[in-house]
ZAMIBA-597441 format. One record per residue (C-alpha): x negated, y negated, z negated; chain. Coordinates in nm, 2 decimals. Layout:
REC|X|Y|Z|chain
REC|X|Y|Z|A
...
This chain:
REC|X|Y|Z|chain
REC|2.84|0.67|0.97|A
REC|2.81|0.29|0.97|A
REC|2.54|0.03|0.94|A
REC|2.63|-0.24|0.69|A
REC|2.48|-0.56|0.55|A
REC|2.73|-0.59|0.26|A
REC|2.57|-0.71|-0.06|A
REC|2.69|-0.43|-0.30|A
REC|2.84|-0.08|-0.25|A
REC|3.20|-0.05|-0.36|A
REC|3.26|0.19|-0.65|A
REC|3.42|0.51|-0.54|A
REC|3.32|0.46|-0.17|A
REC|3.34|0.78|0.02|A
REC|3.17|0.89|0.34|A
REC|2.82|0.85|0.47|A
REC|2.68|0.50|0.56|A
REC|2.36|0.32|0.62|A
REC|2.28|-0.03|0.50|A
REC|2.01|-0.28|0.58|A
REC|1.97|-0.58|0.35|A
REC|1.71|-0.83|0.22|A
REC|1.49|-0.70|-0.07|A
REC|1.61|-0.86|-0.39|A
REC|1.63|-0.75|-0.76|A
REC|2.00|-0.68|-0.75|A
REC|2.00|-0.46|-0.43|A
REC|2.18|-0.14|-0.53|A
REC|1.92|0.08|-0.36|A
REC|1.66|-0.06|-0.60|A
REC|1.85|0.04|-0.91|A
REC|1.62|0.27|-1.11|A
REC|1.89|0.53|-1.16|A
REC|1.94|0.55|-0.79|A
REC|1.56|0.56|-0.71|A
REC|1.51|0.84|-0.95|A
REC|1.73|1.06|-0.72|A
REC|1.47|1.05|-0.45|A
REC|1.20|1.31|-0.41|A
REC|0.83|1.24|-0.35|A
REC|0.75|1.02|-0.65|A
REC|0.78|1.04|-1.03|A
REC|1.02|0.81|-1.22|A
REC|0.72|0.59|-1.32|A
REC|0.60|0.57|-0.95|A
REC|0.95|0.47|-0.85|A
REC|0.94|0.19|-1.10|A
REC|0.60|0.08|-0.98|A
REC|0.71|0.09|-0.61|A
REC|1.01|-0.12|-0.70|A
REC|0.78|-0.37|-0.87|A
REC|0.56|-0.39|-0.57|A
REC|0.85|-0.45|-0.33|A
REC|0.98|-0.73|-0.54|A
REC|0.63|-0.88|-0.58|A
REC|0.58|-0.89|-0.21|A
REC|0.93|-1.03|-0.15|A
REC|0.86|-1.31|-0.40|A
REC|0.51|-1.39|-0.27|A
REC|0.53|-1.39|0.11|A
REC|0.75|-1.58|0.35|A
REC|0.82|-1.28|0.57|A
REC|1.17|-1.15|0.56|A
REC|1.17|-0.81|0.39|A
REC|1.44|-0.55|0.42|A
REC|1.54|-0.23|0.27|A
REC|1.74|0.03|0.46|A
REC|1.93|0.28|0.26|A
REC|2.15|0.59|0.33|A
REC|2.44|0.65|0.10|A
REC|2.67|0.95|0.05|A
REC|2.96|0.80|-0.14|A
REC|2.80|0.62|-0.43|A
REC|2.48|0.83|-0.42|A
REC|2.16|0.71|-0.27|A
REC|2.02|0.96|-0.01|A
REC|1.72|0.78|0.12|A
REC|1.53|0.45|0.16|A
REC|1.27|0.28|0.37|A
REC|1.15|-0.08|0.38|A
REC|1.03|-0.32|0.66|A
REC|0.93|-0.68|0.71|A
REC|0.93|-0.92|1.00|A
REC|0.59|-1.05|1.13|A
REC|0.48|-1.27|1.41|A
REC|0.24|-1.12|1.66|A
REC|-0.05|-1.32|1.82|A
REC|0.15|-1.36|2.14|A
REC|0.44|-1.52|1.96|A
REC|0.67|-1.21|1.97|A
REC|0.83|-1.08|1.66|A
REC|0.77|-0.73|1.52|A
REC|0.98|-0.54|1.26|A
REC|0.72|-0.34|1.07|A
REC|0.84|-0.04|0.88|A
REC|0.60|-0.02|0.59|A
REC|0.61|0.05|0.22|A
REC|0.37|-0.18|0.05|A
REC|0.21|-0.02|-0.25|A
REC|-0.08|-0.05|-0.48|A
REC|-0.03|0.30|-0.61|A
REC|0.06|0.50|-0.30|A
REC|-0.14|0.80|-0.21|A
REC|-0.28|0.79|0.14|A
REC|-0.06|1.03|0.34|A
REC|0.24|0.97|0.12|A
REC|0.57|0.93|0.31|A
REC|0.70|0.59|0.43|A
REC|1.05|0.73|0.40|A
REC|1.20|0.86|0.07|A
REC|1.50|1.10|0.05|A
REC|1.69|1.28|-0.22|A
REC|1.70|1.62|-0.05|A
REC|1.38|1.74|0.13|A
REC|1.60|1.97|0.34|A
REC|1.76|1.65|0.49|A
REC|1.43|1.48|0.56|A
REC|1.47|1.47|0.94|A
REC|1.83|1.35|0.93|A
REC|1.77|1.08|0.67|A
REC|1.45|0.96|0.84|A
REC|1.63|0.93|1.18|A
REC|1.92|0.74|1.02|A
REC|1.68|0.49|0.85|A
REC|1.48|0.43|1.17|A
REC|1.79|0.39|1.39|A
REC|1.93|0.14|1.13|A
REC|1.60|-0.06|1.15|A
REC|1.61|-0.05|1.53|A
REC|1.96|-0.20|1.53|A
REC|1.86|-0.46|1.27|A
REC|1.55|-0.56|1.47|A
REC|1.77|-0.62|1.78|A
REC|2.01|-0.83|1.57|A
REC|1.73|-1.06|1.45|A
REC|1.57|-1.09|1.79|A
REC|1.26|-0.88|1.73|A
REC|1.07|-0.76|2.03|A
REC|0.93|-0.44|1.87|A
REC|0.98|-0.20|1.59|A
REC|0.67|-0.03|1.45|A
REC|0.65|0.27|1.21|A
REC|0.32|0.15|1.07|A
REC|0.03|0.36|0.94|A
REC|0.19|0.71|0.94|A
REC|-0.03|1.01|0.85|A
REC|-0.06|1.24|1.15|A
REC|0.02|1.53|0.91|A
REC|0.38|1.39|0.87|A
REC|0.56|1.59|1.14|A
REC|0.90|1.47|1.03|A
REC|0.83|1.11|1.13|A
REC|0.63|1.22|1.44|A
REC|0.92|1.43|1.57|A
REC|1.19|1.16|1.50|A
REC|0.97|0.89|1.66|A
REC|0.92|1.11|1.97|A
REC|1.30|1.18|1.99|A
REC|1.37|0.80|1.98|A
REC|1.11|0.72|2.25|A
REC|0.85|0.55|2.03|A
REC|0.50|0.52|2.17|A
REC|0.21|0.66|1.96|A
REC|-0.08|0.42|1.90|A
REC|-0.40|0.45|1.70|A
REC|-0.41|0.31|1.35|A
REC|-0.68|0.26|1.09|A
REC|-0.77|0.57|0.90|A
REC|-0.71|0.59|0.52|A
REC|-1.01|0.70|0.31|A
REC|-1.04|0.92|0.00|A
REC|-1.33|1.04|-0.21|A
REC|-1.27|1.39|-0.34|A
REC|-1.47|1.46|-0.65|A
REC|-1.56|1.81|-0.76|A
REC|-1.47|1.90|-1.12|A
REC|-1.67|1.89|-1.34|A
REC|-1.91|1.64|-1.19|A
REC|-2.13|1.34|-1.28|A
REC|-2.23|1.02|-1.10|A
REC|-2.57|1.17|-1.01|A
REC|-2.40|1.47|-0.86|A
REC|-2.17|1.24|-0.66|A
REC|-2.48|1.05|-0.53|A
REC|-2.65|1.37|-0.43|A
REC|-2.35|1.46|-0.21|A
REC|-2.45|1.16|0.01|A
REC|-2.70|1.19|0.29|A
REC|-3.05|1.08|0.21|A
REC|-3.01|0.76|0.41|A
REC|-2.68|0.67|0.26|A
REC|-2.80|0.75|-0.09|A
REC|-3.11|0.53|-0.03|A
REC|-2.89|0.24|0.09|A
REC|-2.66|0.28|-0.20|A
REC|-2.94|0.27|-0.46|A
REC|-3.10|-0.03|-0.28|A
REC|-2.77|-0.22|-0.29|A
REC|-2.74|-0.15|-0.67|A
REC|-3.09|-0.27|-0.73|A
REC|-3.03|-0.59|-0.54|A
REC|-2.71|-0.64|-0.75|A
REC|-2.90|-0.58|-1.07|A
REC|-3.17|-0.82|-0.97|A
REC|-2.90|-1.09|-0.90|A
REC|-2.78|-1.05|-1.26|A
REC|-2.46|-0.87|-1.16|A
REC|-2.27|-0.70|-1.44|A
REC|-1.92|-0.55|-1.46|A
REC|-1.65|-0.59|-1.71|A
REC|-1.37|-0.33|-1.72|A
REC|-1.03|-0.45|-1.81|A
REC|-0.81|-0.15|-1.89|A
REC|-0.52|-0.40|-1.89|A
REC|-0.57|-0.67|-1.63|A
REC|-0.62|-1.02|-1.78|A
REC|-0.41|-1.30|-1.62|A
REC|-0.71|-1.52|-1.59|A
REC|-0.90|-1.25|-1.39|A
REC|-0.60|-1.21|-1.15|A
REC|-0.58|-1.59|-1.11|A
REC|-0.95|-1.60|-1.02|A
REC|-0.92|-1.31|-0.78|A
REC|-0.62|-1.44|-0.57|A
REC|-0.81|-1.72|-0.38|A
REC|-1.08|-1.47|-0.29|A
REC|-0.82|-1.22|-0.17|A
REC|-0.65|-1.50|0.04|A
REC|-0.99|-1.60|0.20|A
REC|-1.06|-1.23|0.28|A
REC|-0.71|-1.19|0.44|A
REC|-0.76|-1.50|0.65|A
REC|-1.10|-1.37|0.78|A
REC|-0.96|-1.02|0.86|A
REC|-0.61|-1.13|0.97|A
REC|-0.29|-1.03|0.80|A
REC|0.07|-0.97|0.90|A
REC|0.20|-1.14|0.59|A
REC|0.25|-1.51|0.57|A
REC|0.15|-1.66|0.24|A
REC|0.42|-1.83|0.03|A
REC|0.39|-2.05|-0.27|A
REC|0.35|-1.77|-0.52|A
REC|0.03|-1.56|-0.59|A
REC|0.10|-1.19|-0.53|A
REC|-0.12|-1.11|-0.83|A
REC|0.09|-1.35|-1.05|A
REC|0.41|-1.17|-0.92|A
REC|0.26|-0.84|-1.02|A
REC|0.26|-0.96|-1.38|A
REC|0.63|-1.03|-1.36|A
REC|0.74|-0.71|-1.19|A
REC|0.49|-0.45|-1.32|A
REC|0.39|-0.34|-1.67|A
REC|0.06|-0.47|-1.79|A
REC|-0.08|-0.11|-1.81|A
REC|-0.01|-0.06|-1.44|A
REC|-0.30|-0.28|-1.34|A
REC|-0.66|-0.21|-1.43|A
REC|-0.95|-0.44|-1.31|A
REC|-1.32|-0.40|-1.26|A
REC|-1.45|-0.76|-1.27|A
REC|-1.79|-0.85|-1.13|A
REC|-2.00|-1.14|-1.26|A
REC|-2.33|-1.28|-1.14|A
REC|-2.46|-1.43|-1.46|A
REC|-2.16|-1.63|-1.59|A
REC|-2.02|-1.68|-1.24|A
REC|-1.72|-1.48|-1.12|A
REC|-1.82|-1.28|-0.81|A
REC|-1.52|-1.05|-0.74|A
REC|-1.30|-0.78|-0.86|A
REC|-1.13|-0.45|-0.79|A
REC|-0.76|-0.43|-0.88|A
REC|-0.66|-0.07|-0.92|A
REC|-0.44|0.18|-1.09|A
REC|-0.51|0.51|-1.26|A
REC|-0.25|0.78|-1.22|A
REC|-0.34|1.11|-1.39|A
REC|-0.67|1.22|-1.25|A
REC|-0.64|0.99|-0.94|A
REC|-0.77|0.64|-0.90|A
REC|-0.61|0.41|-0.65|A
REC|-0.82|0.11|-0.54|A
REC|-0.56|-0.14|-0.44|A
REC|-0.73|-0.47|-0.37|A
REC|-1.10|-0.56|-0.37|A
REC|-1.20|-0.92|-0.33|A
REC|-1.54|-1.09|-0.36|A
REC|-1.74|-1.40|-0.27|A
REC|-1.88|-1.34|0.08|A
REC|-2.17|-1.59|0.05|A
REC|-2.36|-1.39|-0.21|A
REC|-2.68|-1.23|-0.07|A
REC|-2.62|-0.89|-0.22|A
REC|-2.35|-0.62|-0.18|A
REC|-2.08|-0.72|-0.42|A
REC|-1.85|-0.45|-0.27|A
REC|-2.10|-0.17|-0.34|A
REC|-2.17|-0.29|-0.69|A
REC|-1.80|-0.31|-0.78|A
REC|-1.70|0.02|-0.62|A
REC|-2.00|0.21|-0.76|A
REC|-1.92|0.10|-1.12|A
REC|-1.55|0.19|-1.07|A
REC|-1.64|0.54|-0.93|A
REC|-1.89|0.60|-1.22|A
REC|-1.63|0.51|-1.48|A
REC|-1.37|0.72|-1.29|A
REC|-1.59|1.02|-1.30|A
REC|-1.65|0.98|-1.67|A
REC|-1.27|0.99|-1.71|A
REC|-1.24|1.32|-1.52|A
REC|-1.11|1.16|-1.20|A
REC|-1.07|1.41|-0.91|A
REC|-0.98|1.17|-0.63|A
REC|-1.05|0.80|-0.55|A
REC|-0.81|0.65|-0.29|A
REC|-0.98|0.36|-0.10|A
REC|-0.69|0.26|0.13|A
REC|-0.71|0.17|0.50|A
REC|-0.98|0.03|0.72|A
REC|-1.34|-0.09|0.66|A
REC|-1.47|0.24|0.78|A
REC|-1.84|0.16|0.76|A
REC|-1.83|0.07|0.39|A
REC|-1.62|0.36|0.29|A
REC|-1.80|0.63|0.48|A
REC|-2.12|0.50|0.32|A
REC|-1.96|0.59|-0.01|A
REC|-1.90|0.95|0.11|A
REC|-1.53|0.90|0.17|A
REC|-1.33|1.13|0.40|A
REC|-1.11|0.98|0.67|A
REC|-0.74|1.07|0.68|A
REC|-0.61|1.01|1.03|A
REC|-0.31|0.78|1.08|A
REC|-0.11|0.65|1.38|A
REC|0.16|0.39|1.43|A
REC|0.47|0.45|1.64|A
REC|0.60|0.15|1.84|A
REC|0.92|0.09|2.02|A
REC|0.96|-0.20|2.26|A
REC|1.31|-0.34|2.24|A
REC|1.51|-0.44|2.54|A
REC|1.78|-0.71|2.52|A
REC|2.14|-0.59|2.54|A
């Protein structure tokens, strides 16, 4: 087995090899026909994941990489990572699969044969460790891994990674059949009272929601500065480039992949939730709003999205990572995650 940075695989190549290269549209591991060999996602989800990777690569200044395992000309597994600068000035290679449509708890590593999961995962991680050393990174992190993923946990332990706490992911499980009132009644009396109070304050402020079953370009354009401002307040490992991520989505994803719940206060744009519907599951990808408004824009947007989701027969609402207080107020359950970190020594 060898680690390679060659641009394209040679036709008819035999033997097993691992490659690490920059994310780009012409990377062989991102060919749809190869991605569809991999387990863990439907063909449509592979297409969407590819679109997300290319959108991030276009929009941010961080160097982004894809590691791939090949057996001859056949793709056996992939993982992705990006370089980020830590507050102390050191560099971290963060193994992370960015996605608007990923289920919390979904694998960060994809492989063609589940029986080969441990072998492929180890090959991908070892390739990233070698690549991190070659670019002068001080650490490698396997970021936001579900504690239920024992394959990654066992490989990380074998390679001497340290286990660190990571933000939980949150999901609202909805009984079927249900209604919005039934959902509210699941909350504690205090949380239900807070929820209704927030909605009354939003209504008093003239808040109203507009659902866009296909995201409108002008709504995405209005949402991006709010998302940037929120990221700057919270901190973000990605360095902004010259292209809006939401604009890039429109180039690399299908229009129907993005759905928006837009919030207005009177005629004024107050915020939006950018999401995706997959079967009976709703994925809340990005929520952004004006922080100066004196009412809970977040609650108003999420409540409306949940109410519409329930009317569609949705059984699960994925709310992503972090912001524990807001999400537990909504009755979401926490899915525990950890990160595995390996400090690198110079050779």
